C-alpha distance (Angstrom), angle and dihedral (degrees) to the residues before:
residue distance angle dihedral
X1 . . .
X2 3.82 . .
X3 3.81 89.6 .
X4 3.80 92.5 51.9
X5 3.81 90.6 48.6
X6 3.81 90.6 52.2
X7 3.79 90.1 48.5
X8 3.80 90.9 49.8
X9 3.81 91.0 51.2
X10 3.81 90.0 47.7
X11 3.81 89.8 52.3
X12 3.79 91.6 50.1
X13 3.81 94.4 43.7
X14 3.83 112.0 11.5
X15 3.80 121.3 -164.9
X16 3.79 92.2 -107.1
X17 3.81 89.1 64.3
X18 3.81 88.1 68.3
X19 3.81 89.1 72.6
X20 3.78 99.9 45.9
X21 3.80 132.9 92.3
X22 3.81 114.7 -49.6
X23 3.79 93.2 7.0
X24 3.81 91.8 55.6
X25 3.81 90.7 47.6
X26 3.81 90.2 50.2
X27 3.82 90.3 52.5
X28 3.80 90.8 49.7
X29 3.80 93.7 50.2
X30 3.81 90.9 45.4
X31 3.81 91.0 49.8
X32 3.79 91.4 50.0
X33 3.79 90.4 50.0
X34 3.82 88.7 53.7
X35 3.79 89.8 53.3
X36 3.79 89.7 49.8
X37 3.81 89.8 51.9
X38 3.80 89.2 57.3
X39 3.81 89.6 46.0
X40 3.81 89.8 50.2
X41 3.80 90.9 51.7
X42 3.79 89.9 49.3
X43 3.80 90.2 50.3
X44 3.80 88.8 52.7
X45 3.80 89.2 48.9
X46 3.81 90.2 54.9
X47 3.80 88.7 47.0
X48 3.82 91.8 52.0
X49 3.80 91.4 45.2
X50 3.79 90.2 52.2
X51 3.79 92.0 50.9
X52 3.80 94.3 46.0
X53 3.83 101.1 40.3
X54 3.83 95.0 29.5
X55 3.80 90.4 -143.7
X56 3.82 91.4 -62.2
X57 3.81 120.5 137.6
X58 3.79 125.6 179.8
X59 3.79 117.9 -173.4
X60 3.79 136.0 165.3
X61 3.78 114.5 -93.3
X62 3.75 89.7 -117.9
X63 3.82 89.5 65.9
X64 3.80 95.8 56.7
X65 3.78 92.2 95.3
X66 3.81 88.5 54.8
X67 3.81 92.8 49.9
X68 3.81 96.3 47.3
X69 3.83 98.0 71.2
X70 3.78 89.5 44.9
X71 3.80 97.6 50.1
X72 3.82 100.0 27.5
X73 3.81 125.5 -155.1
X74 3.78 96.2 -26.7
X75 3.80 103.3 97.0
X76 3.82 110.1 97.7
X77 3.79 90.6 169.0
X78 3.84 91.1 70.4
X79 3.85 110.1 119.7
X80 3.77 117.5 -107.8
X81 3.79 93.2 -127.5
X82 3.78 134.7 29.5
X83 3.81 114.2 -120.6
X84 3.73 121.8 -124.1
X85 3.75 118.0 -75.9
X86 3.75 113.5 -89.9
X87 3.78 93.7 31.0
X88 3.80 111.3 123.6
X89 3.74 115.8 -138.6
X90 3.86 137.2 141.2
X91 3.76 130.9 -140.1
X92 3.80 118.9 -144.7
X93 3.78 125.8 -158.9
X94 3.80 119.9 -165.6
X95 3.80 134.3 -165.9
X96 3.79 91.0 13.5
X97 3.81 100.4 140.1
X98 3.80 111.8 -140.9
X99 3.81 95.5 -2.5
X100 3.86 92.5 114.9
X101 3.80 88.9 55.8
X102 3.81 90.0 48.9
X103 3.78 90.1 53.9
X104 3.80 95.3 45.5
X105 3.83 92.4 47.0
X106 3.80 95.6 49.6
X107 3.83 94.8 105.6
X108 3.81 97.1 42.0
X109 3.76 126.6 90.5
X110 3.78 92.8 -112.3
X111 3.84 92.1 47.0
X112 3.84 96.6 94.8
X113 3.81 90.7 53.3
X114 3.82 91.3 52.3
X115 3.82 92.0 47.0
X116 3.81 91.6 48.7
X117 3.81 91.1 50.7
X118 3.79 90.7 50.3
X119 3.83 92.5 50.6
X120 3.80 96.8 43.5
X121 3.81 101.0 42.6
X122 3.76 115.3 56.5
X123 3.80 91.7 -167.4
X124 3.82 88.0 71.6
X125 3.81 92.5 55.0
X126 3.83 97.4 73.3
X127 3.78 129.7 51.1
X128 3.79 103.4 -120.7
X129 3.77 97.2 43.3
X130 3.83 91.2 43.5
X131 3.81 90.0 50.7
X132 3.80 91.7 52.8
X133 3.81 93.2 45.3
X134 3.81 92.9 49.6
X135 3.81 92.1 50.0
X136 3.80 93.1 47.5
X137 3.82 90.9 44.4
X138 3.80 91.2 53.0
X139 3.79 90.7 50.4
X140 3.81 91.8 47.0
X141 3.80 93.2 47.6
X142 3.80 90.1 48.3
X143 3.81 92.4 52.1
X144 3.81 93.8 45.9
X145 3.80 91.6 46.9
X146 3.80 90.3 49.8
X147 3.81 89.9 52.4
X148 3.79 91.0 48.5
X149 3.79 92.3 50.8
X150 3.79 90.0 47.6
X151 3.80 89.6 52.0
X152 3.80 90.8 47.5
X153 3.80 91.0 50.7
X154 3.80 91.3 49.4
X155 3.79 92.6 49.8
X156 3.82 92.3 44.8
X157 3.79 90.0 51.4
X158 3.81 89.0 48.7
X159 3.81 90.4 54.0
X160 3.81 90.8 54.0
X161 3.79 91.3 45.0
X162 3.81 92.6 50.5
X163 3.80 91.8 50.9
X164 3.81 95.5 47.4
X165 3.81 91.6 44.0
X166 3.77 88.2 57.0
X167 3.81 90.1 46.4
X168 3.80 92.1 48.5
X169 3.81 88.9 55.7
X170 3.80 88.9 50.1
X171 3.80 91.6 48.2
X172 3.79 90.8 48.9
X173 3.80 92.4 51.5
X174 3.79 91.3 45.1
X175 3.81 92.6 49.2
X176 3.81 89.1 52.9
X177 3.80 89.2 51.1
X178 3.81 96.3 45.2
X179 3.82 102.5 26.2
X180 3.83 99.7 85.3
X181 3.83 88.9 56.7
X182 3.80 92.2 63.1
X183 3.82 100.6 107.8
X184 3.82 91.9 168.1
X185 3.81 90.6 48.4
X186 3.78 91.7 -133.2
X187 3.78 101.6 113.9
X188 3.79 90.5 78.6
X189 3.81 90.0 64.9
X190 3.80 91.1 45.9
X191 3.80 92.6 50.0
X192 3.81 91.4 45.3
X193 3.81 89.4 53.0
X194 3.80 90.7 51.5
X195 3.81 92.4 42.0
X196 3.81 92.2 55.6
X197 3.82 117.4 15.1
X198 3.81 101.4 27.1
X199 3.80 93.4 42.1
X200 3.82 90.0 52.2
X201 3.82 90.4 51.9
X202 3.78 89.5 51.3
X203 3.80 92.3 47.1
X204 3.80 90.4 51.9
X205 3.80 90.9 48.8
X206 3.80 92.3 52.1
X207 3.80 90.6 47.1
X208 3.80 91.1 51.8
X209 3.78 92.3 47.8
X210 3.80 94.1 51.5
X211 3.80 98.7 37.3
X212 3.80 102.1 36.4
X213 3.79 96.3 41.0
X214 3.79 91.3 43.2
X215 3.78 93.5 48.5
X216 3.79 109.7 29.7
X217 3.80 102.1 35.9
X218 3.84 96.2 57.1
X219 3.79 88.9 37.1
X220 3.80 90.8 57.0
X221 3.81 93.1 45.3
X222 3.81 92.6 49.2
X223 3.80 93.0 47.4
X224 3.81 91.5 51.6
X225 3.80 90.2 47.5
X226 3.82 90.4 47.6
X227 3.81 93.5 51.4
X228 3.82 91.0 47.6
X229 3.80 91.2 49.5
X230 3.81 90.3 57.7
X231 3.82 92.7 55.9
X232 3.78 116.7 -24.0
X233 3.80 97.7 -160.3
X234 3.80 96.0 49.1
X235 3.81 90.6 42.6
X236 3.80 92.5 54.1
X237 3.80 91.5 44.7
X238 3.81 89.2 53.8
X239 3.81 98.2 40.5
X240 3.80 92.8 56.9
X241 3.84 96.7 60.3
X242 3.80 91.4 36.5
X243 3.81 92.0 52.4
X244 3.80 92.4 45.3
X245 3.80 90.5 48.8
X246 3.79 92.4 49.3
X247 3.82 92.9 50.0
X248 3.82 92.5 47.1
X249 3.82 90.9 49.0
X250 3.81 91.3 51.6
X251 3.82 91.2 48.4
X252 3.81 90.6 49.3
X253 3.81 91.0 50.5
X254 3.80 91.7 49.3
X255 3.80 92.0 49.5
X256 3.77 91.6 48.4
X257 3.81 92.3 49.7
X258 3.81 90.4 51.7
X259 3.81 91.1 47.7
X260 3.81 90.9 46.3
X261 3.81 92.9 53.0
X262 3.82 90.5 48.5
X263 3.79 92.6 48.6
X264 3.79 92.2 46.5
X265 3.81 90.7 51.6
X266 3.79 90.6 51.0
X267 3.79 92.1 46.2
X268 3.81 90.6 48.7
X269 3.80 90.6 51.5
X270 3.81 92.1 49.6
X271 3.79 90.6 47.1
X272 3.81 90.0 53.4
X273 3.80 89.4 52.6
X274 3.78 89.7 51.7
X275 3.80 91.7 49.0
X276 3.80 93.0 48.1
X277 3.79 89.5 64.8
X278 3.81 88.8 66.5
X279 3.83 89.4 67.9
X280 3.80 95.1 51.2
X281 3.77 101.0 65.2
X282 3.81 94.7 111.5
X283 3.80 92.9 52.9
X284 3.80 92.7 43.2
X285 3.79 94.6 51.4
X286 3.78 94.8 35.8
X287 3.81 93.9 55.6
X288 3.79 98.6 32.7
X289 3.82 93.8 -113.3
X290 3.80 96.8 143.9
X291 3.82 95.8 119.4
X292 3.81 93.3 45.2
X293 3.80 92.0 47.5
X294 3.81 92.2 48.1
X295 3.80 90.2 51.2
X296 3.82 93.2 49.8
X297 3.78 91.2 44.8
X298 3.80 91.3 51.2
X299 3.80 92.2 50.5
X300 3.79 92.3 49.9
X301 3.80 91.7 46.0
X302 3.81 91.9 51.2
X303 3.80 91.1 48.4
X304 3.79 90.6 49.6
X305 3.81 92.3 49.6
X306 3.79 90.6 47.1
X307 3.81 91.9 53.7
X308 3.80 91.8 48.4
X309 3.82 91.6 49.0
X310 3.79 90.9 46.4
X311 3.79 90.4 53.8
X312 3.79 91.4 49.0
X313 3.82 91.6 49.0
X314 3.80 91.1 48.1
X315 3.79 90.5 51.5
X316 3.81 92.1 49.0
X317 3.80 91.8 47.3
X318 3.79 91.9 49.6
X319 3.78 92.3 49.1
X320 3.82 92.3 51.1
X321 3.81 91.9 46.6
X322 3.79 90.5 51.0
X323 3.79 91.7 47.2
X324 3.80 90.8 49.4
X325 3.79 92.3 50.3
X326 3.79 92.7 47.7
X327 3.80 92.3 45.8
X328 3.81 92.3 48.1
X329 3.80 92.8 49.8
X330 3.81 92.1 46.3
X331 3.82 90.8 50.3
X332 3.81 91.4 50.2
X333 3.80 92.8 47.9
X334 3.80 94.2 46.4
X335 3.79 91.1 47.4
X336 3.79 93.7 50.0
X337 3.80 93.4 46.8
X338 3.81 95.0 40.5
X339 3.82 92.0 49.1
X340 3.79 91.3 52.5
X341 3.81 92.2 48.0
X342 3.81 92.3 50.7
X343 3.80 97.3 43.5
X344 3.80 101.0 36.0
X345 3.83 111.6 18.7
X346 3.79 90.4 162.7
X347 3.81 89.4 62.7
X348 3.81 97.0 39.9
X349 3.77 118.8 15.5
X350 3.79 124.3 -164.0
X351 3.84 93.2 -105.3
X352 3.82 89.6 48.8
X353 3.80 89.0 50.5
X354 3.81 90.0 54.9
X355 3.81 87.6 46.0
X356 3.81 90.0 55.9
X357 3.82 92.9 45.8
X358 3.81 90.0 51.3
X359 3.81 90.1 52.3
X360 3.82 90.2 50.4
X361 3.82 90.6 49.9
X362 3.80 92.3 50.9
X363 3.83 90.6 54.5
X364 3.80 92.8 69.1
X365 3.78 98.2 75.0
X366 3.83 96.1 47.6
X367 3.80 90.4 47.7
X368 3.80 92.2 48.1
X369 3.80 93.3 47.0
X370 3.80 94.6 47.0
X371 3.81 90.9 46.5
X372 3.81 93.1 50.9
X373 3.79 91.8 43.1
X374 3.80 91.9 77.2
X375 3.81 90.7 57.1
X376 3.79 95.1 42.1
X377 3.81 88.8 53.9
X378 3.81 89.6 63.2
X379 3.80 96.1 80.4
X380 3.82 91.9 44.9
X381 3.79 92.0 50.8
X382 3.80 92.1 49.5
X383 3.81 90.2 49.2
X384 3.81 90.9 49.3
X385 3.80 90.3 49.9
X386 3.82 92.4 51.9
X387 3.79 92.7 47.6
X388 3.81 94.1 47.2
X389 3.80 91.6 48.9
X390 3.80 90.7 51.8
X391 3.80 95.7 44.8
X392 3.80 88.6 48.0
X393 3.80 93.8 57.5
X394 3.78 114.7 112.8
X395 3.83 116.5 -127.6
X396 3.77 112.9 -109.5
X397 3.80 92.1 -137.3
X398 3.78 126.0 51.6
X399 3.76 134.7 165.5
X400 3.79 115.0 -104.2
X401 3.79 120.3 -121.9
X402 3.78 109.1 -99.0
X403 3.82 93.6 16.0
X404 3.81 113.6 172.8
X405 3.78 134.9 -141.5
X406 3.83 116.6 -85.9
X407 3.79 120.5 -132.8
X408 3.84 117.4 -142.0
X409 3.80 110.9 -82.5
X410 3.82 109.4 -102.0
X411 3.81 107.7 158.7
X412 3.78 116.7 29.1
X413 3.80 148.4 -22.3
X414 3.79 114.7 -139.8
X415 3.79 133.5 -170.5
X416 3.79 108.0 -158.3
X417 3.86 117.2 -165.5
X418 3.80 90.9 -39.9
X419 3.80 117.1 -176.6
X420 3.77 123.9 -175.6
X421 3.81 128.1 174.4
X422 3.78 124.0 -161.5
X423 3.83 101.0 -121.6
X424 3.78 110.1 -97.3
X425 3.80 94.3 -8.0
X426 3.79 127.9 63.2
X427 3.79 143.6 -44.5
X428 3.79 117.5 -80.1
X429 3.81 100.1 178.6
X430 3.79 123.3 28.2
X431 3.82 115.0 -167.0
X432 3.78 88.8 -40.9
X433 3.83 115.4 -164.1
X434 3.79 124.4 -170.4
X435 3.78 138.1 142.5
X436 3.80 121.0 -159.6
X437 3.81 124.8 -169.6
X438 3.80 114.5 -125.5
X439 3.77 118.4 -112.4
X440 3.81 96.8 36.2
X441 3.80 136.1 107.9
X442 3.81 115.8 -113.0
X443 3.80 131.0 179.7
X444 3.83 122.3 -155.0
X445 3.80 114.1 -153.4
X446 3.80 132.0 169.3
X447 3.78 140.7 164.5
X448 3.79 87.4 -120.0
X449 3.82 103.6 51.1
X450 3.81 90.2 -154.9
X451 3.81 90.3 68.9
X452 3.80 94.7 59.0
X453 3.80 91.1 40.2
X454 3.80 90.4 52.7
X455 3.82 89.4 54.3
X456 3.80 90.4 51.7
X457 3.82 92.9 46.1
X458 3.79 91.3 52.6
X459 3.80 93.8 61.9
X460 3.85 98.2 65.6
X461 3.83 87.8 32.0
X462 3.78 96.7 -112.6
X463 3.80 82.6 144.0
X464 3.79 131.3 22.2
X465 3.83 125.5 -130.1
X466 3.80 112.5 -114.8
X467 3.78 87.5 -141.3
X468 3.78 135.1 -0.1
X469 3.79 126.6 36.1
X470 3.81 144.4 -108.9
X471 3.80 119.0 -129.0
X472 3.80 128.9 -158.6
X473 3.81 107.7 -163.2
X474 3.80 87.3 -20.4
X475 3.83 93.3 -51.1
X476 3.82 117.5 123.2
X477 3.80 104.6 -125.8
X478 3.82 90.4 -150.2
X479 3.82 86.9 76.0
X480 3.80 99.4 49.4
X481 3.80 128.3 85.4
X482 3.80 115.6 -89.1
X483 3.80 90.3 -133.7
X484 3.81 94.5 57.6
X485 3.82 92.4 41.5
X486 3.79 95.4 51.1
X487 3.80 91.3 43.8
X488 3.82 88.3 61.5
X489 3.84 99.2 34.1
X490 3.81 108.3 54.8
X491 3.82 119.9 -176.4
X492 3.82 118.6 -152.6
X493 3.81 113.5 -166.5
X494 3.76 123.2 -154.0
X495 3.79 92.3 -134.6
X496 3.80 101.0 32.4
X497 3.82 108.2 150.5
X498 3.78 124.8 -130.3
X499 3.78 117.7 -101.8
X500 3.78 118.2 -117.9
X501 3.80 99.4 -97.9
X502 3.79 142.4 64.0
X503 3.79 125.1 -43.8
X504 3.80 88.6 -108.3
X505 3.81 90.9 53.5
X506 3.80 90.1 47.4
X507 3.80 91.2 56.2
X508 3.81 96.7 41.9
X509 3.85 94.9 34.7
X510 3.79 86.9 -133.8
X511 3.81 93.2 -62.8
X512 3.80 109.8 149.8
X513 3.81 94.6 -152.8
X514 3.81 90.7 72.7
X515 3.78 114.8 80.5
X516 3.78 127.7 -152.2
X517 3.80 89.2 -108.2
X518 3.82 92.2 57.4
X519 3.79 91.7 45.2
X520 3.81 89.8 51.1
X521 3.80 92.1 50.0
X522 3.81 90.5 50.8
X523 3.81 90.7 49.3
X524 3.81 91.3 49.2
X525 3.81 91.8 50.7
X526 3.81 91.1 60.6
X527 3.83 97.5 35.9
X528 3.79 94.1 -108.2
X529 3.83 96.3 117.9
X530 3.80 96.5 79.6
X531 3.80 97.5 52.5
X532 3.83 90.0 43.6
X533 3.82 90.7 56.7
X534 3.82 89.2 51.7
X535 3.82 91.0 58.6
X536 3.80 117.5 100.0
X537 3.81 95.3 -97.9
X538 3.78 102.9 12.6
X539 3.80 113.0 -136.5
X540 3.82 89.7 -1.6
X541 3.81 92.6 58.5
X542 3.78 110.2 126.5
X543 3.81 114.3 -122.8
X544 3.77 133.1 -172.9
X545 3.78 136.0 66.0
X546 3.80 94.4 -33.8
X547 3.79 96.2 33.3
X548 3.79 136.0 58.3
X549 3.80 118.4 -44.9
X550 3.78 122.6 -134.0
X551 3.78 126.6 -144.1
X552 3.81 120.5 -113.9
X553 3.79 94.0 -99.3
X554 3.81 92.7 45.5
X555 3.79 92.5 48.0
X556 3.82 91.0 48.8
X557 3.81 92.3 50.9
X558 3.82 89.4 47.9
X559 3.81 87.7 54.5
X560 3.81 90.4 49.9
X561 3.82 89.2 50.9
X562 3.81 90.0 50.8
X563 3.82 89.9 53.3
X564 3.82 94.9 41.4
X565 3.80 90.8 54.8
X566 3.81 89.8 63.1
X567 3.83 93.8 47.3
X568 3.85 94.8 -146.2
X569 3.81 124.3 -166.7
X570 3.83 90.1 -131.4
X571 3.77 124.0 38.3
X572 3.83 121.3 -174.4
X573 3.79 113.1 -163.6
X574 3.82 123.4 -168.1
X575 3.78 106.0 -169.2
X576 3.82 121.1 -139.1
X577 3.79 115.6 -99.7
X578 3.81 91.5 -147.7
X579 3.83 113.8 100.0
X580 3.82 114.7 -102.9
X581 3.79 129.6 -151.2
X582 3.81 120.4 -110.0
X583 3.81 95.4 -104.9
X584 3.80 91.8 52.4
X585 3.81 91.8 47.5
X586 3.77 92.3 52.1
X587 3.81 91.9 48.6
X588 3.81 91.0 49.6
X589 3.82 91.1 49.3
X590 3.80 90.0 52.7
X591 3.81 89.7 47.4
X592 3.81 89.3 52.9
X593 3.81 90.3 53.8
X594 3.80 88.9 59.2
X595 3.82 97.2 39.8
X596 3.81 94.6 50.6
X597 3.79 93.6 62.2
X598 3.81 115.9 108.6
X599 3.81 97.4 -11.4
X600 3.79 142.2 83.5
X601 3.80 113.2 -104.1
X602 3.80 127.3 -169.2
X603 3.79 119.1 -169.6
X604 3.79 132.2 -158.6
X605 3.79 90.5 -162.5
X606 3.78 131.8 -155.7
X607 3.83 95.8 169.5
X608 3.80 127.3 74.6
X609 3.79 91.9 -140.0
X610 3.81 89.7 59.9
X611 3.81 90.7 52.9
X612 3.78 90.3 52.5
X613 3.80 90.1 49.6
X614 3.84 94.2 56.0
X615 3.81 120.6 101.5
X616 3.77 87.7 -143.8
X617 3.78 137.4 3.0
X618 3.81 120.1 -144.8
X619 3.80 112.3 -152.3
X620 3.81 110.0 -159.6
X621 3.79 122.4 -163.1
X622 3.81 130.8 168.1
X623 3.78 89.7 -3.6
X624 3.82 96.7 -56.9
X625 3.79 139.3 87.1
X626 3.79 106.4 -85.2
X627 3.82 98.6 177.2
X628 3.80 141.5 -13.7
X629 3.80 132.9 -161.6
X630 3.77 143.9 84.8
X631 3.77 121.3 -47.8
X632 3.81 96.2 -104.4
X633 3.79 91.1 48.7
X634 3.81 96.2 47.7
X635 3.77 93.1 48.6
X636 3.81 87.5 60.5
X637 3.81 100.6 38.5
X638 3.82 107.7 31.8
X639 3.77 120.4 64.4
X640 3.81 91.1 -171.1
X641 3.80 92.1 52.4
X642 3.81 90.4 50.1
X643 3.80 88.2 52.3
X644 3.82 91.5 48.5
X645 3.81 91.9 47.5
X646 3.80 92.5 46.4
X647 3.81 94.5 51.1
X648 3.78 90.5 53.8
X649 3.78 107.3 32.4
X650 3.79 109.4 24.2
X651 3.78 117.1 133.8
X652 3.81 94.5 -117.7
X653 3.76 93.1 66.8
X654 3.79 121.9 104.1
X655 3.76 112.2 -63.9
X656 3.77 88.2 -127.2
X657 3.80 93.6 67.4
X658 3.80 116.3 107.2
X659 3.81 109.3 -123.0
X660 3.75 102.2 156.4
């Protein structure tokens, strides 16, 4: 599973994307900021050297010829004559700014740059001016580095945003392809979760990969190289115990976290046992079990206290172990560095020792961030895996090659041995056979509402039968174009949401061929015109998540207006389950009277008055037709229908339920 998650993340954001466009720029800015960190540390080294040596350098006379090309013609204290060979004498230079650092750095790779700076900038040749320059340089470097890191963060965030924007488009297209097949109406929640929460996890993972790898990996490498350049042997001697200490501390933390979770689970279980006793008072007192209950309670309480104490002891022990490891490593490092400073100051001066310690200190954050990065990637990889699995799903319905245009249904609708299985669950339709005359009103009902919904979804081909076929006037709808089919088989849902847009756009679905006059006529035919005019801007009122919200009855009538505008030959109406007020019910009934003229209508009813309106009711059970007939007839002849009707419309239900 972990391998598939890594592969999914690699597919979403492959390694080559790290070196393209914004990601490449983020890496460059992060790398430059790492260089500036090293430069800032070196500036602080020069500052410390200036404070400790006070610009004073004392060297043997024999070394003057070595110093001259480094410092140039700026040493008035040089003697006028060179003593005889073999004579021991020392030359001292005072108030010479960073000259001691120039001398100490002469054999290191950055020595020529320091010597050049000393020769070219007079402000570095005296103590006070050098002090001011070093302070201002540190502040300037800090500000520039902060700006670089800010730019790197912005670009890294942009990389994540670009990737998830592309994925959101893919998810949107895929939801449009797969959405109509969602008989259970649960995929919308799953897609919404991926579209928001999972996408954000993925975006954060991409940001961490670009920013943390771009910043902390080169930073760590440069700091190690910097410490080695100061004195390679001492640096290696110090890095070994420091690295071992850091690894052992991380292992100790991981072990403690695992032990803490285990102890907390045990404590939670014991606490639940203690709380359960609060619900047993009647049994305890009724059967005289007070002593037994007290004994059990005491045992559970002692076990709970023991687990809590054990966790506290484990935490204390871990803290002391970590402190011991850190203290031991610090002692070793300080001893190694201090010994070298005392025995060979020419090889490792006190300011250089502080320089090395500062580099070691700055390694902690990159190490910590890179270590935690592997765990923080987990959520992003899981999110990528979920998204890739969803976008890789194949739509249940596709248009056949050479599909032809469908004429409006005029004679009959026939289900012929139709079988449909709910994916991964159970069978909804089992060799279902039914023939409906065109032009009538039919109601589909079932004990399992998914069975009747599956029948309705099959007609506009939101789902595809796993076997069998559906015929419109003898024509298999699997071989007609989806556009012509869905233009003549309109589905109106009881809980269809409003699109983000104006009321006019919601009715016309943004189609330019429908005028405002036609949209108004459609709204009037289903009694939606009056409530639309009462909205803040009438037909130009903005609806959707950030606009005005419609009530259930208003939204349903808007859906009826949307369908009426297209004047389809077949209209499938799933009524809202939410109770409606009497005025709304009467307006919907009048709208039905107009919609039922000269077309075939199939209801998924939730109101008794709709059942009574139907020419025939099809009761579906176990995937087959259980009974057919009018409401009054089925109530008398079908025991199952009476049961279905009673469970939904009996008089003892909540008074809020819509039964008319």
